[in-house]
N, C-alpha and C positions, 0 to 999 in steps of 0.2 A: 649433622646429627640432630635428631628430633628432640625437642625439649621434653624432659621427664616431668610428669605431673603426679604427685603423690595423692592418692585418695585415702584419707584416714578418717572415714566416717562410715558407719553401717548403712545410713539411709541414702547416700548419694546413688542415684539411679534406681532406687528401689521401686519407684512407681512408673518409671519409663527409662528405656535405654537411650533415649534421645540426647541427654546431656553428654554422656560418654561418646556417643557417635559424633557429635559436633566437635568435641575436642580431638578425637582421632582423625576426623576428616581435615581438621586444621593442622595436622601434622604432629600432634602430641603423642608421646609414649606414656600410657597410663600405667602406674604402678600402684597396686592395691595392698594396703597394709592389712595384716591379719589382725582384725579387731577383737578376736577372741582372746588375745594375749594382753597382759597388762601394759598400758601405755605409760612408760616412765619417761623422764627427761632424757635419760641415756638412750633408750630405745628410739625415741623420736629423733634425736641427733643422728643416730645411725641411719634411720630411714631417710633423713634429709640429705644424705650424701649423694651428690650428683643430681639433685632435684632442683628444678628451676621454679616450680610452683607447687602449691599444696591446697587441697580442698580438705578442710578439717571439720570435725564435730567437736566433741568434748575431749580435748587433749591438753596436756600440760605445756602450753605454748608460752613459755616464760622468757624473760630477757636472756637467761643463760642458754636456753635452746637456740634462740635467734642469733646470739653471738657466735654460736658454734655451727651455724648453717650458712657459710659464706656464699654458696651458690644460689641460695633461695632468693628469689626476686619478688614473689607475690604470694600472699596467703588469702584464701577465701574461706570465711566461716560459713558452714552449711548447717542450717537448722532453723528452728523456730524458737522465739523467746527472747 
């Protein structure tokens, strides 16, 4: 089964499709969060179900969220600043 990668940022891939293409070519199944909805801890925990990796922007990535995401192995913060 392909590892699922959650994309929880508006800007990932906004200037080029190449980052997503690289992940897909590497066998990843990309799951895009609807960033127009409020990102609460509970919603993020739900989105992390079955996800091995996440590319996130400004989300409530708290200890509580991480404790409730046992399958999550890696998180990459995407952005500037």
